[in-house]
Steps between C-alpha positions, in 0.01 A plus 500: 500500500824615337587417140682172447781444248513148353772367270361251249722236333389293200716212372252226411616449142706714262451855628676651798264768625523723806280783623435714806135544594391782727164425669418871492631598155509181290800378302802715585745330260533183295770332290481198272763288332372270227686185394334480159828535311664236719239236419410604142736251334331213688142599416404495866627543854797289608457467879868480594589806290206688652612425856859609437388823341276580799802451728701749292231764479308502828748697715576779248129530420423534871750783526350663189135488614585635846694786344210574266262503795732734692532273803754270661454144620426608858188686381328178395216369716478158332636287219262304275615235255345249263487166678322317217388367267790506255838344423655362818849636438373843406267513799784400734706800393232758581373320810845453650606856427170651617468293820865560593467873438190520717678308779804731480279809519279344771185573300216266396534282192196417287463201270302604191306273268597587143155459352327688779742787430397493132135500603557804725714693248196666329421668832819703459346672197291813538131452446204322650584185695320176404184422695514190715439224429667502158647255250874510429667359190863430589676428175876477459781272383452264791132535591157533349234514770153636559453598862201628694625766741249508784731724704870573477660185630182294452523330163309224325646324196244493219715353227859459382707367215529123498829519307685798351431848629396757239830687524695177458292420190590843356869428560483158337302624200752778448786253516336289227521804271847612617359823638713513813437513873279611674235389256201709601622838371648337189172326412303820564721707268473251216124460554445869430599436137321165470169365378361297789218363287735312267536211748225353713672440834308318778373662819591220742244380757250773421246252363452329837393617847753614755760767546824305451739577214720291271752643256704193405265413213522854368877471515489177299262654245743789458793267445306304237407823322859618503623167362234494230606842364876483545713669395299787641474827315467817703127518432459138610660587833280804546182306414585209731587744780168682452302174503683371805458823696128516410451141620665569837314828547164349407558205735586727791206727424247212480613360834497845664146564378392161630664570839321837528166337418548217749616720790288808434807721547499838325874568501792316338866546590749406231854438628828333404733541205243409233272774634719743304368355174307775323269264310395331825430830673290626209302175478414501868419872517283496187310175546485422870210644704732589786736765629848385396801600711869439431836625610708758312707335228819536704343297784351218287821299486696396810613799706600606850222756541225240520704302756557807715130589486379149579755482780376829646142368509613182674707704746198718577307181573770395745626211289877457497742220413684275746879505517524191279521539122223304328472558123216304341529431125141369514272697728122500454374856554196357676715400799565866585349646819242778461627857484332611819652758731 
């Protein structure tokens, strides 16, 4: 079977990412435009601004990634795009562009599930692949989920956040201390200089059975701590950041350990934007009796490479999109068909 070239398009939130995946050689080229500066003044993503920026960037980025890959449009065998979950307006930009491009080229289009793409992203890294079945912790600004991966495309939800996702909690905690957006990297930098033992932050829902998460109470505890010590000195900020980060990391670790014990899995895949957090990686690697896998740092946040790769796997399984454009802001990953050729 000859090598297939798949264009991947990611526009689920505030990054416009495109990549060309070669089924024989891996990622040929990728480009990414981040909207962080656009949304920074608002402390979070403004959906309408995100959609408009995707419209402005998607065509020139397509030209750029094809040039970097050394191919023209006619060389593409398929176009994959994020169909959900995400912001409806942002999804519509990528889905409309991707589906129309595939139709014009008379090649298959593939609808990609954003969180499945995150889950598969670690497979793009060199090294030993996780042994099935394995547990996946998908942790980002919009999702915090523990998933049992029985086979690729066959997923069982073990637990999820009942309110804020972990990444969202990082953003909100950072905003409380005027640290800027996105909050995860800002909190992590301040935490390096902080004393996490100064404040006793809770580890939500770890004192009861189950694998669900809740971060709203931790967010409230952070706000109360900030108010109690305002105006904040620099050391106050660093100490609160360290205590907050430790609480999130410990909570995620405790639930991961519990999931491994309950399922008997020996491998854990860590994926999503928060998987780039160094403290979380160290905690899981040092204390979890499991093989821990994660994507390269560049592929932890939203990107086109993971969409192109996930699309290529779906294409290989003979799964393509209809002519209609069907973005799904809410799309349970457990509705996906198995990845069987």
